[in-house]
C-alpha positions, 0 to 999 in steps of 0.5 A: 823491612825497608832499607832505612831499617836495615841501615839503622840495624847495621849501624847498631852492629857497627857500634857494638863491634867497635865497643867490643873491639875496644874492650878486647884490645884493652884486655889484651893490653892490660892483662897480656901485653903489660906483663909480657913486656915488663921483663923486657923493659918495653913498658914504654910502648904501653901508652902509645898502644893505648892511644892507638886503641882509643883513636881507632875506637873513636874513628869506628864510632864516628863511622857508625854514627855516619852510617846511622845518618844514612838511615834518614833519622830512623829510630827504635820507635819507628820499628814496625811492631806488626811486621813478621820479619821484625818480630822474628828478629826481635824474638830471636835476638832476645833468645840469643842474648839470654843463652849468651848470658846463661853460658857466660854465667856457667863459665864463671861458675865452672872456672870458680869451682875448678879454680881456673880463673885464668881460663875465664876470659878465653871461655867467655871469648868463645861464648861471645864468638859462638853467639855471632853464628845465630846472629848471622842467620838471624840478621842475614849478615854473612860476615858475622859467620866469619866473625863468629868462627874466627873469634871462636878459633882464637879463643880455643887456641888461647885455651889449648895452646897458650899460657899466661901472659901470652894467652891474654895478649893473643886473645885480647888483640885477636878478638879485638881485631876480628871485631874491628875488621868486621866493623869496617866490612859492615861500614863499607858494605852496609848499603849493599847488604841492605839492598840485597834484602830489600831491592830498594835503591842502594842509597837516597842519593843514588835514587835521586841521581837516577831520577835526574838522569831520567 
């Protein structure tokens, strides 16, 4: 796998994490924050917090797009179909997504059967957190281990310790902030991560500069 391919793959992760953070913070705002502060007369804080959520999401999406540009126009169609490493990642990714879908469906069914709809979001958060662990191994991006562990712990705390509406407030903002922090880390360290597994120059600009020095 080339550095361009690694950068392209990491940019996809950034965009997914940016969207995930936006969705979780939106859940925390709408389902957790608003009911929690309604009795305190602090609902006026909702609009500015919603704006901040949107602005941060847009900024991270822009960062993800800029990161993708560093891949030099690499596209999905450019993926080497016969490369063993690419094939391993593609097949593993499909298995992780399938397992994730199955477990989320099980969460929905069990919450319905036991009439615990209030626990649906936390358990879904736990499944989503755990799914980062095999992805970390599959993509060899170590920060995803931290993402998975932190998300899983937040979801379990929301299930075991908290009640509504603080449960959803902590869950939404906790999951969202973990996703966004992971997103920022990947953006800032994408070239180092790619270089670690390819041994290629850490960027085209760096390579050109080295040529000029020689």
